[in-house]
N, C-alpha and C positions, 0 to 999 in steps of 0.2 A: 194103707187100702192093700186091700184082698184082689184077686190076680181075673175072679169069674166080671169084678168092681170097674175095673180099669177096659177090661175089654167093653163093661158096657158103653163104659163114656165113650168110648176111641170107637164105634158103629155110631156110638149121633152121629145125628146130622140140623145143622139147620136150616126150621121155616116160616117165612116169615109170610104175616097176609092182613089184611084187611081188613076187621072186623067193621060195621056200625059205634058207632060210643055208645046205644046204650048196652048194645051186645056187652063188652071192656065193661065200659062199670059190670053189666053183673056179673062178670067173669070177677073182678074184684071183689066185688062186697062178697061171691061165694067162700073167694080163698080168705079173706079177713077172714066171715062167720069160722068158716075149717079149721085154721087158721094151717095153712099149708102154699104153696107156689103152685100162681093158675098157673103155672107147667103142670100140673098131678091134677089139678078140676080137669083141663080140657082133654087128658093120653085120658080119666078115666072117661068122658064122657066119647071119647071118638072109643073106647074100649065093649063099654057100653052098645054102638050107634054098630058096634059087631067085623069092629079095624083091628088085627092084630094088633098087641101093644104088650113083650115080656109083664111079667106081675114086677118082674126088677124096675121096669124099667117109671112103673110111678113107683117113687120114692123121694122122698126131702130130702137131694142131694146139699142140702146146705145145714145139713147132720150130719152129718158124715166123719168118724173121731179120726 
């Protein structure tokens, strides 16, 4: 694992929210369609809304080697 990736993971914090069921289903469907985790879909949406999201945070952590 690269040092930058390790630092990014160390900086991650948990955020737990409740959303309407229809919203969760829509996020799930978009994740399936894009073949990406919901986390990436949400981070991109937050970035589009103007929230500061580091570019390296928007990655599929499951695909690391």
